[in-house]
Each structure stands twice: as structure tokens, then as C-alpha cells.
N, C-alpha and C positions, 0 to 999 in steps of 0.2 A: 530599564535604565533610562534616566532623563538626562540629556545633555543641555546645560543651561548656562546663561550669562545674564545676570541681573533680571531674572524672571519676575513677573508680578506675584506678589504674595497671594497665596491661595491657589495658585495654578497647579501645585503638585498634590493637593489634597484629594483630587478626584482619581488618583491612581493607587488603589489599595494594594496592588502587588509590586509596588516599587521596591527595588532591591539596591539600587545605586543611583546617587546624584553625582553627575560628572560635570565639573566646571570646565568651560571651554577655554579658560585662561589659567594663569598661575594663581590668581586670588580666589579665596573661598569665603571671605568675610560676609559677602552678600547672602550666601547660603545659610550661614549661622544666624544672621539677623532676621531670617524669615520666621515669623512666630509660629507658623503651622508646619515647620519642617518635621518630618517623622524622626524622632530623636535617635533611633537605633539603626537607621539606614546608612549604609556605607557612603562616604564622600571621597571623590578623587579629584585631583587637579592636574593641570598640564605641567610637565617638566620638559623643557625643550631647549636644546642648544641654541637654536636661532633666537629665541626670546632672550636668553642670557646674553648673547652677543649683541643684540640690538640695544639692550639696556646698558651694557658696558660702553658701547659707542656713543650713546646719547649722553651719558654722564661725563665721559671724557671730553666730548664736544663742549659741554657747559663749563667744565672746569677750565679748559684752555681758553675759552672766551672770557672767563673771569680773570684769569692770569694776564691776558693781553688786552683787556678792556674793549673787546670788539663790540659788545652790546652797547656800551656807552658811545662808541664812535658812530654806530648806526643812528642813535638818537641825535648826536651832534650834527650828523650829515643833514638830517631833515630840518635842523634849526639853522643851518648855514654856519656852523661853528667850527673853527680850526683850533683844536684844544688838545695838544699832546699831553699825555699823562704817563706817570711812572708805571712800568709793568713789573711783574714778578716772574720767577722761574720755577720750574718743576722742583728744583732742589730747595726752594724756600718753603714748601708746604708739606704738611702731613694731612692726609685724607683719612677722616674717621668714618667708618661704615657701620651704621646701626642695622644689624640684621645680617648674620652670616649663614644664610641658607644657600640655595642653589644660585640665585642671582647675585647675592652679596659676595659669595666665594669667588665666582667668576670675575666680578668686577675687581675685587681685591687683588687677585693674581694678575689681571691685565694691567692695573695701575702700578703694581710693584715691578712688573717687567718693563714698563716704560721708564721707571726711575723714581716714581713717587715714594715717599715714606707713607706707609699705610698702617693703620691700627683698626681693629674691629671690636665690636661689642655684640653680645648675644645673651639671651636668657640663660642658656645652658653652656657648659664648657665646649669649646671647639678648638681644634688645632689646625693651623695653617703654616706651611713652611716659610720661615723668614718674616712672618707677619704676626705681631702680638695680638691676641684676641682676649679681651676682657669679658667677664660674664657676671651676671647678677647685679642687683641694685647697688651692692656695696662697692663695686668697682667702676660704676658708671661715671662718677665725678672725675676720677683720674683719666678715664678714656676721653671724656669731653674736653678736659683741660689741654689735651695734646692735639686736638682736631682743629686745624685752621680752616678746613672745609669739612662740613658735616653732611653726609649722604644718608638719608633714611630709606632703608629697604626692609623694614620690619613687616611681619604680618600684622594685620589689624585684628586685635582681640580686645576684650574688655580691659585687659592689663596694659595694653599699649595705646589705647585711645587717649588722645590728648597729651602724649608723652613729649611732644615738641611744644613746650609751654615756657612761660617766663622764667621759671625756676631752672629748668633744664638748660635752656639756651643761654642763660646768664653764666653758666659754668663753662661755656666756650671761651677761648681767648678773645680779647677785644679785637674787633675787626674781622671776625670769622664770617664765612659765607655758608648759607644753608641751601641744600638741594633736597627737595622732597619728591621722590618718584615712587612712593609706596601707595599710601591712601590718604585722601584728604582728612580723614578722621584722626590721623596722627597729630595734626597741627591744631593747636588752639589759636584760631585765626586772629582773634582780637588782641593776642599778645605780640604778634609779629611786628606791626607797624611801630609801636613805641620803641622796640629794640632797634629798629632801623633808624628811626628819627634821633635816638640818643647817640648813635654811632657805635653801639656795642656790636651790632651786626653790620657788615659792609654791604650786604646784599642778599638776595634770595632768588632761587629759581624754583618755581612750583609747577609741576606737571599734573597734580591731582588736587581736588578740592572737595570740601564737604558737600557742596551742591554743584552738580555738573549738568549742563554747561554753567560756567560761572556767571551769575546774574550781572547784567549790564551796569547796575548801580553799585556793584561791589567796589570798595575803596582800593582793592589790589590793582585794578586796571590802571589807575592814575598815579600809582606810586613809582617814582623814577628808579628806585632800587630793587623793584620786584620784576623779574622776568616771568612771563606766563606762557606756557604751552598747553594745548588742549588734550591732555592725557594721551600722548603719542610716543612716550619714551620706549615702549615695548608692546607691540600689538601682535596678537596671535595670527599666524598665517595658516589658513585652512589646509593648505597642501602639506604642511609640516605637522599640524595638530591632529587632523582626522585619522591618520593611520594608528596613532596610539589610542585614540578613543575607540576605534573599531576593535583593536586588539583587546582592550579591556572588556568590551561587550562580549567577545568570544570567551574570554576568561571567566566572566560572570556566568555565562550560559553553561560552561563546563564545570562550574564549582571550584575554579582555581583561584589562587591568591591574586588580588588586583594590584596593578602597578600604580605607584604614586598615590597610595591611599592616605587620607588625612586622619590624624589622631583626633578623635571626636572630643577628647578631654582637653587637649592643648588648643584646638581650633586652627591648626595648620599642619 
């Protein structure tokens, strides 16, 4: 069993008896992108209540900052500007969550309990109490049209890579706000700034990027409507994660079914 996180390509090929590749986090896209991955070896991922709660708290913080203009006021402070702005309320917004897996479901319920209107979208049918969940490509346009704040929590697969592009984001209401806390590969980066400059999007908060750390020359750093955080929305805590990895190792050694096993065809 190999426990990995963004391991160097080729590092697993020296283990001919490998029976399981265990991600140290919730994501597994980096495992599937490894060209020398043994194709039939089981893959597992971390499913952790602490990770889900961390993600929910991060997204809630960003949304409330957007509603109350706190990020803009931080910038105004350093410029010595006293510039009151109109704010909005929880009741004014519908939060659209792309990806209703473990993290997306937790976030959707938390936001709904706070009082937000919430809609979800996933590849396959999902049911959540009091939260409409759209599914499939044919319903994505309707889902996007209702989302004044869009949160991406999709798994990164060949199907979802680049899904946050000009065509998709143009289907959001004018003035919508984007939050990407999934993977940098979901966003077609060159499409974002024109949508911000045109006013179609009112802002974006990005925690993940195609290249990390984000290169110093990247145009996102200097754009006033883009908030950047360094991939910190939800970070695996060894004290919480190691016990489930150890349990899966024991299950593997006994020939038992593994917990949180990834579908090798779906990629998540």
C-alpha cells in the first residue's frame, strides 16, 4: 500500500506487489494523471468530517466577505480611501454548488441551515432535503442561471477539466461571483479576466490554480476583482486522517473491502 500526495511520476513503478494507492487527501486526480499508474490497482481517498467542515467554513467566510464588501475595504484601507458601498444580504442570493459529493453535500446543508437559497449540480442524480439538485449536461444551463454565487467542488476528471470557461460562466446571472475551491484545472484561466472586465462577473475567489504556487508574473495577482488564497480551504490533518489510512491497510492485509474506494472508471 502506498500513501501518496502529488508523488513524482515513476515513483510507484518500482513496487511490483502494490495493491492499493491511498491518497492522503480528498483529491485523487493527481493519481490518475500519473502515466505509469498500475491501471488495476485499487485507489482510495480520504473522507473526513473535519475536511468537510473546514471547506464549509472557508466558503462561508468568502461568501459573507463578498456580501459585505470586506475584501474591498481591506484594499481601500491601504489606499487611504473612505468609500462606503452598498451591501447585500443572505436572502438576496442563491448559492450554486457544482459537485454534490461529500464536501458539496456538507456545504449545501450548512448554507441552507444559515438561510441561503441553495441549488446543486452533479453528473449523476442526487437528492438533498429542501435543496434542488440538477444533474447532467442538459440541466446545467438552468442551474447556472439561478446561481448568483457559484462554488466549484467538482472532482477533476477529463470530463470536468476546463468546465469553468467563457461559455459556462456566461450562463450565470450578470454580476455573479465565482469561488473555485476544487482544482485549478477546472478553470480556463484565460477566460476569467475578460468576464470580470466586462462586468459579467463581479468577482472571483480562487484557492486553486493550474500551477501552484501561482507564478509571480501571473495576471491574477494584480486584478482588483480576484481574491487569491494559497490552496488552504481544506487541509488534511494527520491526526484525523492517519487512523482511517491505518484501518484501510489492515483491511487490505486481511482481504476485506476497502473504505472510500475510488471508482476507477469514473475517476472519483
